C-alpha positions in Angstrom: -38.9 231.4 12.6 -41.6 228.7 12.5 -42.6 227.4 9.1 -45.6 225.2 8.5 -46.1 224.8 12.2 -43.1 222.5 12.5 -41.2 223.6 15.6 -39.1 222.0 18.1 -40.0 223.4 21.5 -36.7 222.1 22.9 -33.4 222.8 21.2 -34.1 224.0 17.7 -35.7 227.1 16.3 -37.8 226.6 13.2 -38.5 223.4 11.3 -37.2 220.1 12.5 -34.7 218.7 10.0 -33.7 215.2 9.1 -30.1 216.1 9.5 -28.5 218.6 11.9 -27.0 221.9 10.6 -23.2 221.2 11.0 -21.4 224.1 12.7 -17.7 224.8 13.2 -15.4 227.7 13.9 -12.4 226.8 11.7 -13.5 225.5 8.3 -16.4 223.7 6.5 -16.8 221.5 3.4 -20.1 220.5 1.8 -20.4 218.3 -1.3 -22.8 216.3 -3.3 -21.3 213.0 -2.0 -20.2 212.3 1.5 -16.8 211.0 0.5 -16.1 214.1 -1.6 -16.9 216.3 1.4 -14.5 214.1 3.5 -11.8 214.5 0.8 -12.1 218.3 0.9 -12.1 218.3 4.7 -8.9 216.2 4.8 -7.2 218.8 2.7 -8.4 221.6 5.1 -7.1 219.6 8.1 -3.8 219.2 6.3 -3.4 223.0 6.0 -4.9 223.6 2.6 -7.1 226.6 1.9 -10.6 226.6 0.6 -9.4 226.5 -3.0 -7.2 223.5 -2.4 -10.1 221.7 -0.6 -12.7 222.7 -3.2 -10.6 221.2 -6.0 -10.0 218.0 -4.0 -13.8 217.7 -3.5 -14.6 218.5 -7.1 -12.1 216.1 -8.6 -13.4 213.4 -6.2 -16.9 214.0 -7.4 -15.7 213.1 -10.9 -15.0 209.6 -9.5 -17.7 209.2 -6.9 -20.5 210.5 -9.2 -19.1 209.7 -12.6 -22.5 209.0 -14.0 -23.2 212.7 -13.4 -19.8 214.3 -13.2 -16.8 213.6 -15.4 -13.1 214.2 -14.6 -13.0 215.4 -18.3 -16.2 217.4 -18.0 -17.0 221.0 -17.0 -16.3 222.7 -13.7 -17.5 226.3 -13.3 -16.1 227.9 -10.2 -16.7 231.1 -8.1 -14.1 232.1 -5.5 -14.0 234.8 -2.9 -10.5 235.9 -1.9 -10.3 237.2 1.6 -7.0 239.1 1.2 -8.2 241.2 -1.7 -12.0 241.0 -1.0 -12.4 240.0 -4.6 -14.8 237.6 -6.3 -13.6 235.8 -9.4 -15.0 233.1 -11.6 -13.4 230.3 -13.7 -15.7 229.1 -16.5 -14.4 225.6 -16.6 -16.4 225.2 -19.8 -15.0 223.9 -23.1 -15.5 225.2 -26.6 -16.8 223.5 -29.8 -13.8 222.1 -31.7 -12.4 224.0 -34.6 -13.5 221.3 -37.0 -17.2 221.8 -36.1 -19.5 222.4 -39.0 -22.8 223.7 -37.7 -24.5 222.8 -40.9 -24.0 219.1 -40.3 -26.5 219.2 -37.4 -29.1 221.0 -39.5 -28.5 219.0 -42.6 -27.9 215.5 -41.2 -29.6 215.5 -37.8 -32.8 217.4 -38.3 -31.6 220.5 -36.5 -30.5 218.7 -33.4 -27.2 217.9 -31.6 -27.4 214.1 -31.3 -26.2 211.9 -28.5 -22.7 210.5 -29.2 -19.3 211.7 -30.1 -20.4 214.7 -32.2 -21.7 216.5 -29.1 -18.2 216.5 -27.5 -16.6 219.9 -26.7 -13.1 220.5 -25.3 -12.8 219.0 -21.7 -12.4 221.9 -19.3 -12.5 220.6 -15.8 -8.8 219.6 -15.5 -7.8 223.1 -16.7 -10.3 224.7 -14.3 -9.0 222.8 -11.2 -5.4 223.4 -12.0 -6.0 227.1 -12.9 -7.6 227.6 -9.5 -4.7 225.8 -7.7 -2.1 227.8 -9.5 -3.7 231.2 -9.0 -5.2 230.8 -5.6 -4.3 227.5 -4.0 -1.3 226.4 -2.0 -1.0 222.6 -2.6 0.0 220.4 -5.5 -2.3 218.5 -7.9 -1.0 215.3 -6.3 -2.1 216.4 -2.9 -5.6 217.4 -3.9 -6.2 214.5 -6.3 -5.0 211.8 -3.8 -8.5 210.9 -2.6 -9.9 210.7 -6.1 -7.1 208.5 -7.2 -7.8 206.2 -4.2 -11.5 206.1 -4.8 -11.0 205.2 -8.5 -8.2 202.7 -8.1 -9.4 201.0 -4.9 -13.1 201.5 -5.4 -15.9 202.8 -3.2 -19.2 201.3 -2.1 -22.0 201.6 -4.6 -24.8 203.7 -3.2 -28.5 203.8 -4.1 -28.8 206.9 -6.3 -25.8 206.0 -8.5 -27.0 202.4 -8.8 -30.5 203.6 -9.8 -29.3 206.0 -12.4 -26.9 203.5 -14.0 -29.8 200.9 -14.2 -32.2 203.5 -15.6 -29.6 204.2 -18.4 -28.4 200.7 -18.9 -29.2 200.5 -22.6 -27.4 203.8 -23.2 -24.3 202.5 -21.5 -24.5 199.4 -23.7 -24.0 201.5 -26.9 -20.3 201.7 -26.3 -18.0 198.9 -25.2 -15.8 201.1 -23.0 -18.8 202.6 -21.2 -20.3 199.2 -20.6 -17.1 197.8 -19.3 -17.0 200.4 -16.5 -20.7 200.9 -15.7 -22.0 197.4 -16.4 -19.3 195.3 -14.8 -19.8 191.6 -15.5 -22.5 192.6 -18.0 -25.1 194.2 -15.6 -25.5 197.3 -13.6 -23.8 197.3 -10.2 -25.9 196.6 -7.1 -26.0 198.8 -4.0 -23.2 197.6 -1.7 -20.9 196.4 -4.5 -17.4 197.7 -4.6 -17.2 200.0 -7.7 -13.8 200.3 -9.2 -12.7 202.6 -12.1 -9.1 201.4 -12.7 -8.5 203.2 -16.0 -9.6 206.5 -14.4 -7.3 205.9 -11.5 -4.4 205.4 -13.8 -5.3 208.6 -15.8 -5.3 210.7 -12.6 -2.1 209.0 -11.4 -0.4 209.8 -14.6 -1.1 213.5 -14.2 0.2 213.3 -10.6 3.3 211.4 -11.7 4.1 214.0 -14.4 3.8 216.7 -11.8 6.1 214.9 -9.4 8.7 214.5 -12.2 8.7 218.3 -12.7 8.5 219.2 -9.1 12.2 220.1 -8.9 11.5 223.2 -11.0 8.9 224.5 -8.5 5.2 224.2 -7.7 4.1 226.1 -10.8 6.1 223.9 -13.1 4.7 220.8 -11.4 1.1 222.0 -11.9 1.9 222.9 -15.5 3.2 219.4 -16.0 0.0 217.9 -14.6 -2.0 220.2 -16.9 0.1 219.3 -20.0 -0.2 215.6 -19.2 -3.9 216.0 -19.9 -3.9 218.6 -22.7 -0.7 217.8 -24.5 0.6 214.4 -23.3 -0.6 210.8 -23.4 -4.2 211.6 -22.3 -4.6 214.2 -25.1 -3.1 211.7 -27.6 -5.6 209.0 -26.6 -8.6 211.4 -26.9 -7.5 212.7 -30.3 -6.8 209.3 -31.7 -10.2 208.0 -30.6 -11.9 211.0 -32.2 -10.0 210.7 -35.4 -10.9 207.0 -35.7 -14.6 207.3 -34.7 -15.8 210.4 -36.5 -15.3 212.8 -33.7 -14.2 216.4 -34.0 -11.5 217.0 -31.3 -8.0 217.5 -32.5 -4.7 218.1 -30.8 -4.7 222.0 -31.2 -8.2 222.1 -29.6 -6.8 220.6 -26.4 -3.3 222.1 -26.5 -4.6 225.7 -26.9 -7.4 225.5 -24.4 -7.6 227.9 -21.4 -10.6 228.5 -19.1 -9.4 231.9 -18.1 -10.5 234.2 -15.2 -13.7 236.1 -15.7 -15.6 238.7 -13.5 -18.9 237.6 -12.0 -22.3 239.2 -12.5 -24.0 240.5 -9.3 -26.9 242.5 -7.9 -27.8 243.8 -4.4 -30.9 242.1 -3.1 -32.1 243.9 0.1 -28.6 244.4 1.4 -27.1 241.1 0.2 -24.8 241.0 -2.8 -25.5 237.9 -4.9 -22.8 236.8 -7.3 -23.2 234.4 -10.3 -21.2 233.3 -13.3 -21.6 235.1 -16.6 -24.1 234.5 -19.4 -22.0 231.6 -20.8 -24.1 229.7 -18.3 -27.6 230.2 -16.8 -26.2 231.8 -13.7 -27.5 235.4 -14.3 -31.1 234.1 -14.2 -30.7 233.9 -10.4 -30.0 237.6 -9.9 -32.5 238.4 -12.6 -35.3 236.5 -10.7 -34.2 238.2 -7.5 -34.3 241.6 -9.1 -37.9 240.9 -10.1 -38.9 239.6 -6.7 -37.4 242.7 -5.0 -40.6 244.5 -5.9 -42.9 242.2 -4.0 -43.8 241.8 -0.3 -42.9 238.2 -0.1 -43.2 238.1 3.7 -46.8 239.1 3.6 -47.6 236.2 1.2 -46.4 233.5 3.6 -43.8 230.8 3.0 -44.8 228.4 0.2 -48.3 229.8 0.1 -50.1 229.8 -3.3 -49.3 233.5 -3.8 -45.6 232.9 -2.9 -45.1 229.9 -5.2 -47.0 231.6 -8.0 -44.9 234.8 -7.8 -41.6 232.9 -7.7 -42.6 230.7 -10.6 -43.7 233.6 -12.8 -40.4 235.5 -11.9 -38.4 232.4 -12.9 -40.3 232.2 -16.2 -39.5 235.8 -17.0 -35.8 235.3 -16.2 -35.7 232.1 -18.3 -37.4 234.0 -21.2 -34.4 236.3 -21.2 -32.1 233.4 -20.7 -33.5 231.8 -23.9 -33.4 235.0 -25.9 -30.1 236.5 -24.8 -27.7 234.2 -22.9 -24.7 232.8 -24.8 -21.0 232.9 -24.9 -20.2 236.7 -24.7 -17.1 236.2 -26.8 -19.5 235.5 -29.7 -22.8 237.2 -28.8 -23.6 240.6 -27.3 -25.5 240.0 -24.0 -26.9 243.2 -22.5 -26.2 242.0 -19.0 -26.1 245.3 -17.2 -29.4 246.3 -18.7 -31.0 242.9 -18.0 -30.0 243.3 -14.3 -31.1 246.9 -14.0 -33.8 248.0 -11.7 -35.5 249.9 -14.5 -35.8 246.9 -16.7 -37.0 244.7 -13.8 -39.7 247.3 -13.0 -41.1 247.0 -16.5 -40.9 243.2 -16.6 -42.5 242.9 -13.2 -45.7 244.3 -14.7 -46.1 240.9 -16.5 -46.5 239.0 -13.2 -50.2 238.8 -12.6 -51.3 237.9 -9.0 -53.8 235.2 -10.0 -53.0 234.3 -13.6 -50.1 232.2 -14.9 -48.5 232.7 -18.2 -49.7 229.7 -20.2 -46.1 229.2 -21.6 -42.8 230.9 -21.2 -43.4 234.7 -21.6 -41.9 236.6 -24.5 -38.4 237.9 -24.0 -37.9 241.5 -23.0 -36.0 244.4 -24.6 -34.0 246.2 -22.0 -33.3 249.1 -24.4 -37.1 249.9 -24.9 -39.8 251.2 -22.7 -42.2 248.2 -23.4 -42.1 245.2 -21.1 -42.1 242.8 -24.0 -39.3 242.8 -26.7 -39.2 241.5 -30.3 -40.2 237.9 -30.4 -37.4 237.0 -32.9 -34.6 238.0 -30.5 -32.5 234.9 -29.9 -34.2 232.1 -31.8 -37.6 230.3 -31.9 -39.3 228.4 -29.1 -39.5 224.7 -30.0 -42.6 222.7 -30.0 -43.3 220.3 -27.2 -40.9 217.3 -27.4 -40.7 214.1 -25.5 -38.8 214.7 -22.3 -35.5 212.9 -21.9 -34.3 211.5 -18.6 -32.7 214.3 -16.7 -29.0 214.8 -17.3 -27.5 216.1 -14.1 -24.4 217.2 -12.1 -23.1 217.8 -8.5 -21.8 220.6 -6.3 -19.1 221.4 -3.7 -18.5 224.5 -1.5 -15.8 225.2 1.1 -15.0 228.0 3.6 -11.7 228.2 5.4 -10.1 229.8 8.5 -8.6 232.6 6.3 -12.0 233.8 5.0 -11.6 232.3 1.5 -14.7 230.8 -0.1 -15.0 228.2 -2.9 -18.2 227.3 -4.9 -18.2 225.0 -7.9 -20.6 222.9 -9.9 -18.7 220.1 -11.8 -20.6 218.1 -14.2 -21.0 216.0 -17.4 -22.6 212.6 -17.7 -21.2 209.3 -19.1 -24.3 207.8 -20.8 -24.8 210.1 -23.7 -21.3 210.0 -25.3 -18.5 207.4 -25.5 -15.7 206.8 -23.0 -12.3 206.9 -24.5 -11.0 203.4 -24.1 -8.1 203.0 -21.6 -8.7 206.4 -20.0 -11.9 206.1 -18.0 -12.8 209.5 -19.4 -16.0 210.6 -21.2 -14.9 213.9 -22.6 -17.4 216.7 -22.1 -20.7 216.0 -23.9 -21.8 219.6 -23.0 -22.6 220.2 -26.7 -26.0 218.9 -25.6 -26.7 222.4 -24.4 -26.1 224.2 -27.7 -28.7 224.8 -30.3 -28.5 223.9 -34.0 -30.6 227.0 -34.7 -28.1 229.6 -36.1 -30.3 232.5 -34.8 -30.1 231.3 -31.2 -27.8 233.0 -28.8 -26.4 229.6 -27.8 -26.0 228.3 -31.3 -23.3 225.8 -32.4 -20.2 227.7 -33.6 -16.5 226.5 -33.7 -14.7 227.9 -30.7 -17.9 228.9 -28.9 -19.0 227.7 -25.5 -22.4 226.0 -25.1 -24.8 227.7 -22.6 -24.2 225.8 -19.4 -26.7 224.9 -16.8 -24.2 224.4 -13.9 -24.0 227.7 -12.1 -22.4 228.0 -8.6 -23.4 231.1 -6.6 -22.1 233.2 -3.7 -23.9 235.7 -1.5 -22.2 238.3 0.8 -23.9 240.6 3.3 -21.1 243.0 4.3 -20.0 242.5 7.9 -22.7 239.9 8.5 -22.2 236.7 6.4 -20.8 235.0 3.3 -22.7 232.1 1.8 -21.7 229.9 -1.1 -24.5 227.7 -2.4 -25.4 225.6 -5.5 -27.0 222.4 -6.6 -27.4 219.9 -9.5 -30.6 219.7 -11.3 -30.3 221.1 -14.9 -33.0 223.7 -15.3 -34.1 223.2 -11.7 -30.8 224.5 -10.4 -31.6 228.2 -10.4 -35.1 227.4 -9.1 -33.8 225.4 -6.1 -31.1 227.9 -5.4 -33.6 230.8 -5.5 -35.9 229.0 -3.0 -33.0 228.1 -0.6 -31.5 231.6 -0.7 -34.8 233.2 0.2 -35.4 230.6 2.9 -32.3 232.0 4.6 -32.5 235.7 3.9 -36.3 236.2 3.8 -37.5 233.5 6.2 -34.6 233.2 8.7 -33.9 229.5 8.3 -30.5 228.0 8.9 -28.9 226.3 5.9 -30.2 222.8 6.7 -33.7 224.0 7.3 -33.5 226.1 4.1 -32.4 223.1 2.1 -34.9 220.6 3.5 -38.0 222.8 3.1 -40.4 221.5 0.4 -39.6 222.6 -3.1 -41.3 223.3 -6.4 -40.3 223.9 -10.0 -41.6 225.1 -13.3 -40.9 223.5 -16.7 -42.7 226.0 -18.8 -39.7 226.9 -21.1 -37.5 225.2 -23.6 -35.3 222.7 -21.8 -31.6 223.5 -21.8 -30.8 220.0 -23.0 -31.4 218.4 -26.3 -34.1 218.0 -27.6 -35.0 221.3 -25.9 -38.6 220.1 -25.2 -41.1 222.5 -23.7 -43.9 221.7 -21.1 -46.2 224.7 -21.2 -47.6 225.8 -17.7 -46.1 222.6 -16.1 -45.1 222.9 -12.4 -44.0 220.2 -10.0 -44.6 220.4 -6.2 -43.1 218.1 -3.6 -46.1 216.4 -1.9 -45.2 217.9 1.5 -46.8 221.1 0.0 -50.5 221.0 0.8 -53.1 219.8 -1.7 -55.1 222.9 -1.2 -52.1 225.0 -2.4 -51.9 222.8 -5.5 -55.6 223.4 -6.2 -55.3 227.2 -5.9 -52.3 227.1 -8.3 -54.3 225.1 -10.8 -57.0 227.8 -10.6 -54.3 230.3 -11.6 -53.6 228.3 -14.8 -50.7 226.2 -13.7 -50.6 222.5 -14.8 -49.7 220.9 -11.4 -48.0 217.5 -10.9 -46.9 216.2 -7.6 -43.4 214.9 -6.8 -42.8 212.5 -4.0 -42.1 214.0 -0.5 -38.3 214.0 -1.1 -37.2 213.7 -4.7 -33.7 213.9 -6.1 -35.2 215.7 -9.1 -35.7 218.8 -6.9 -32.0 219.2 -6.7 -29.4 218.6 -4.0 -28.5 222.0 -2.6 -25.4 222.5 -0.6 -24.7 225.6 1.4 -22.4 227.2 4.0 -23.3 230.3 6.0 -20.3 231.9 7.6 -20.8 234.7 10.1 -18.3 237.5 9.9 -18.4 238.5 13.6 -18.3 235.1 15.3 -16.5 233.2 12.6 -19.0 230.4 12.9 -19.4 228.2 9.7 -22.8 226.5 9.4 -23.2 223.9 6.7 -26.3 222.3 5.2 -26.5 219.3 2.8 -29.5 218.0 1.0 -31.1 214.8 2.3 -32.6 214.2 -1.2 -29.2 212.9 -2.3 -26.0 211.6 -0.7 -24.7 215.1 0.0 -23.0 215.8 3.4 -21.4 218.6 5.3 -18.2 218.3 7.4 -16.7 221.0 9.5 -14.7 221.8 12.6 
């Protein structure tokens, strides 16, 4: 389907792409860094399934993109199991330590969760990877972590995005000696082309693998448990706890020893014959199906791809979904989230009335009330909307997806940065600073509470059209994640693009809502357009009331979507990877 007049009269239908769509008939791996995709592919070639390979790619991202993804960070996962035709999720998200006193943030930090050790929550990624391996994988931790250990211990070649981000955050890294020792080797940021080594991190991962090997005589499960305990009860846990005790942190041994991610059901909707799955309201994942439910009432095809009407309608739907995200989403173990009602057709029909064809909401719309007849709910539900605040440099993440020859599918968004909290000396680990996505406001659904999970931005997704295709997809990007995922999903199912075309199409995003990260700043009416979108479109959007800024043609801030489209009948896997960042697809 031709878009924007860009067609190849020879070999390719639709827009010409910078990279080819990678196709195979056996298996496919796509990841936010090319070496992570290769690590996952090696596991597939060695006989591992999608879960084994996805864990290999995810752990590798914690080394290869450790400015954005931490081995001791978060790792939300969605898995499709071919044998049982079941979709499951693993939150991979840690909780606030038991010693947390929410009043400290209100009393001593002006109602904010500050950068530093106090925003640390229980590291969840190691538990998530090992839980996935134990329940659904076939290989050992040593097998799937081998590439990550090698990349950490032997090093990898520094690439432009990582070098740029470290340099942009140089002063933040200097705040802690252990962070500076890793990310400012020799006292300055690494240059593109340098060999970047993380020896302590390599030893940490190797210790987990060695503990597994020592217990392997008792069976695979015992070995995986030993690797898990090495982190949560062994020397790694001891080092983390000792550092927190000595430096005013909150993590203690029971927080780590008693932690389990657990298996949770997904949320899902049917969008025009495609079932779209997301993680639960402990993350922003449900905003994707909420936005799609709203858009189901519009004739998007008649608007034209990336026309002013199309962009405006998607942005206003995102604002409405994010209004409910702000008012309702939080850890369902602590807050009642009316998820079924929020995703219902009846509620979407009422809320859809708030999308006006030629007028933008000047800010985030009010939250809704799915139990009422009115389209707008009580304004107090879920906490106040903050005043505009200075925008912090974007904290970010990565993504990996895998499909295998058995029909299994893996989708995960590992994350957590290393510049806003201290590295534990000798470990190479920066335990999860995801407390940055909680709110000190006690009335907010995502408030700080001991044992509660923050509201996470990383949100892997999965789409299934029965007897036609299965499609894992996701991206980094903070609050842009859902927006980029929505656009790429529609590029496939609405506009008929292949994954690479869908990913490379020009993107847009709104910022007219409270940011998920501290200090939760708000940019009323602000939207960003990649400059490949026509200036006349920007002018029309401004006439609707949008405050338009232009991004460069290809900006990493628009996300880095990875996607695999596997056809049921032919068994062909087609992978797409975002040219905006060092993402790659590898398949056979």
